Each structure stands twice: as C-alpha cells, then as structure tokens.
C-alpha positions, 0 to 999 in steps of 0.5 A: 513529524512527531506521531504521537498523540496523532491520527492516522488512518491506515486503509487495508489495515486488519493483515499482512503489511496495513497491519504492521504499520497499523501496529508501528503507529500505536507503538508511535502513540499515534490514534489509529484507525484501521480500515478493512472489508472483512468485520471479522478481521477488523474486529480480532486486529481492533480488538488486540490493539487495544489489549496492548493499549492502543488508541484503536478505532476500527471502520469497515468499508472498502475504499474504492467506493467513494461516499466510503470514503467521505463516511471514513474520515466523517468516522475519522474527525467525530472521532477525533477531532481531525486527521493528521495521516493518511496511509494508502495501503490497499492493494491486490495483485494479479498473474497471467500474460497481457493476452489472456487477461480477462478485461475486467481484471484491468478494471478490477485491479486499477479500480482498489489499487489507484482509485482506492489510494486516490478516493479516501485522498480527496477525502482527506485531503482538505483535513490534512492540509489543515493540520499540515500532515502527511498523505503516503502511499504503499507500493511495490518495485513494480513500480519501477518498470512493467515485469510479465505475468503481472501486468495489471499491478506493474500499471497501478503502482506505477501510477502510484508514482506519477499520484505521489509525485503530481501530488508532492508537488502540488501541496507542498505549499500548503506545508503537506506531506507526500511519500511513497514506499517502495515494497519488495518481496514481502512474506505475506499473511497466509489470506493474502489473494491474488487476481488471475487472469480468468478474473479467478482468485487462488491463495498468494504462494508463500514468500519466504528466504532471506533476501524476502523482507517482513511487513514490519520491515515496509512499516519501519520504512513509514515510520522513517518517512514520516518522522523525517518527511522524506519523498520516497524510500525502497524497503530493503537491501533487494530492492535496493539493489534492483532499483539500481540494475534498473537505473543503471543496466536497463538491459540486463533487467529486461534480458533477465525478465525475457529468459523467466517467461518459459520458466512462468510458461512452464508452471503455469500449465 
C-alpha cells in the first residue's frame, strides 16, 4: 500500500506506541490525525510533528463514545476529504486476580480496549471502503491466551483478534485491508497508567531490558503490515517465541504461569 499522501487516523496517539506510529506514518508522507483525551499532550505531540514539517491535525476526544467517533470521522473528511488508514491503538492495562476484581474494572477495560476500537471502525468503514484502505488493530501477546493477574486485559485483546478476523473476511470483497499487530513487552511511557483490581489507578511499572521492545519497533511493524497489506504480525523475537511455545507446548506455558502465582501474590502483599 502506498502511504504518501494518505490520511491516517491514529487513536490514542499522544504517547507511547500510538505516538511512535504517528511519527513513522508522518515520515512516510501520510496526513496524520492525532487523537487523545488530554489537551496538553495532544498539543505537544501535534506541535512536535508540525515542527518536523509533517502534515498533522489534532482531534481531542474519547473514542469510547460513539458520538465522538462520528465527530472524529467528520473532522477527517472535512480536513482531508477522505480516510485511508485507521489505527485502533487505544488501550488500558489491568492488574489483579479475577476473584478480587471489581466488576466495574471489567466494564471499563472492555469499554476502552474493545468498544474503543469498534466505534471508530464502524464510523470510518464506509470511507475506508471507498478508498480501499486499511484498518489496523494494535493487540498484545495477551491476545493469545489468558494470563494470571490480568484477565480483563487478556479478554479485551482476545476480543480484538475475533473482531479483526471477522472484519478481515467480511470486507475482503470490498478491497479493504485489515491487520492486527501483536505487541510484546514494550518500553512504556513514564505516564502510562494501569487499572488495579479495586478500581484504583497507578503508574505502570517501567519495562526495560534486552527483551523489551521499543514503541518504534511496533511502529515499524505497523508500516510493514500496511505496505504488504498483511493480516497478522507479532512484534519482537520474544513475542514470536512465546507464540510458538503456546502453539506447540501449551502445557509448558500453563506450568510457567502456575508457578508464577506465588510470586505475584507475594508482590501484592
């Protein structure tokens, strides 16, 4: 797929992976619409992109609201006349064992991570069909199987796989490209927060080390999926190893997770 001159909406793109994707697509010549809820971060990201000479617009709003998504799409059409690429990147992490998790946490995570991808897709789809463009979902290794201490998050990422697979089949005849990118352990923005079982928020622990990917690794993966119009892609060697372990030796993955429970419980005391 040619990217230069195309119009791309990237949800949740004021920090981390979304921001890295915005920079990569802008560098390829796309018209970028940055989206986020925080006005200050939105302005900072947009200004940074514009200072590099990239064509960038900003839309502030929460994509878990269908009406906001309609306004986002209308904004893109008014600004650039069409939509070629939609990157569904919005997502929130969760921590805690199932029996200790407030039901509202499940509701919040599904609303953010699943419906926050459904609503923009529904609004943008007629225009993506018209341009024979792309819809990309940013998922996670958590989308391959349930992990301890993060059930709501795993549920949401597995749901994205089903959504992408259904959309992939349904829109093939229309020339629409659907892709899903599975992200592994990634170096996170210092301001990235995670939702705990009791509904409280905390800063996400910093991920670092040789097996930790950078947000730009994901951005490059997204570019690869777009250019090749491919369907599924796993980011990083660790992610690929985990995938094949789960496929070929699920008993070993289960064994590892079971022996991790005590360590998690101790850390939560």
